[in-house]
C-alpha positions as CSV (number, residue, x, y, z in Angstrom):
1,M,108.9,42.0,150.3
2,K,110.9,43.8,147.7
3,Y,108.6,46.7,147.6
4,T,108.7,47.0,151.5
5,L,112.5,47.0,151.5
6,L,112.4,49.7,148.8
7,L,110.1,51.9,150.8
8,L,112.2,51.3,153.9
9,F,115.3,52.5,152.0
10,V,113.7,55.7,150.6
11,F,112.4,56.5,154.0
12,L,115.7,56.1,155.8
13,T,117.7,57.9,153.2
14,S,115.3,60.8,153.0
15,F,116.1,61.8,156.5
16,G,119.8,62.9,156.9
17,P,121.2,64.9,159.9
18,P,119.9,68.3,160.2
19,E,122.0,71.1,158.6
20,T,123.7,73.5,161.0
21,K,122.5,77.0,160.4
22,V,124.8,80.0,160.9
23,Y,124.5,83.7,160.5
24,I,126.6,85.9,158.2
25,C,126.7,89.6,157.6
26,G,124.8,90.6,154.3
27,S,127.7,92.6,153.2
28,T,129.8,91.5,150.1
29,G,133.0,91.9,152.3
30,A,132.0,89.4,155.0
31,K,134.7,87.0,155.9
32,K,133.2,85.2,159.0
33,Y,130.2,83.2,160.0
34,H,128.6,83.0,163.5
35,F,126.7,80.3,165.4
36,T,124.5,82.8,167.2
37,E,122.8,85.9,165.8
38,S,123.7,87.9,168.9
39,C,127.5,87.3,168.4
40,R,129.7,90.2,169.2
41,G,131.3,89.9,165.9
42,L,128.0,90.8,164.1
43,S,127.6,94.0,166.1
44,S,129.2,96.2,163.4
45,C,127.2,94.6,160.6
46,S,125.1,97.3,158.9
47,H,123.8,95.3,156.1
48,G,121.7,93.0,158.2
49,T,122.3,89.3,159.0
50,V,121.5,86.3,156.7
51,K,120.7,82.8,158.1
52,T,122.4,80.1,155.9
53,S,123.8,76.6,156.2
54,L,127.3,76.0,157.5
55,K,128.1,74.1,154.3
56,Q,127.2,77.1,152.2
57,A,129.0,79.6,154.4
58,Q,132.1,77.6,154.1
59,G,131.6,77.2,150.4
60,L,131.8,80.9,150.2
61,G,135.2,80.8,151.9
62,L,134.0,82.2,155.3
63,T,135.6,81.1,158.6
64,L,134.4,80.8,161.9
65,C,134.3,84.1,164.0
66,G,137.1,84.5,166.5
67,W,134.7,85.3,169.3
68,E,133.1,82.0,168.9
69,D,135.9,79.5,168.5
């Protein structure tokens, strides 16, 4: 019984909500993140786009693009 409860706990805690993925410009001067790769705000990015997690983008100090809010 104890072993079954432990397995159930491990199983349930290993599956969290999926991370939201966002797109950012690969430039070091990037200030915004985007929910869609085809966002109008990324059209002037000449360094290529990078897919990352929302949490990581916000951790870098990036904010949501004005075209998407």
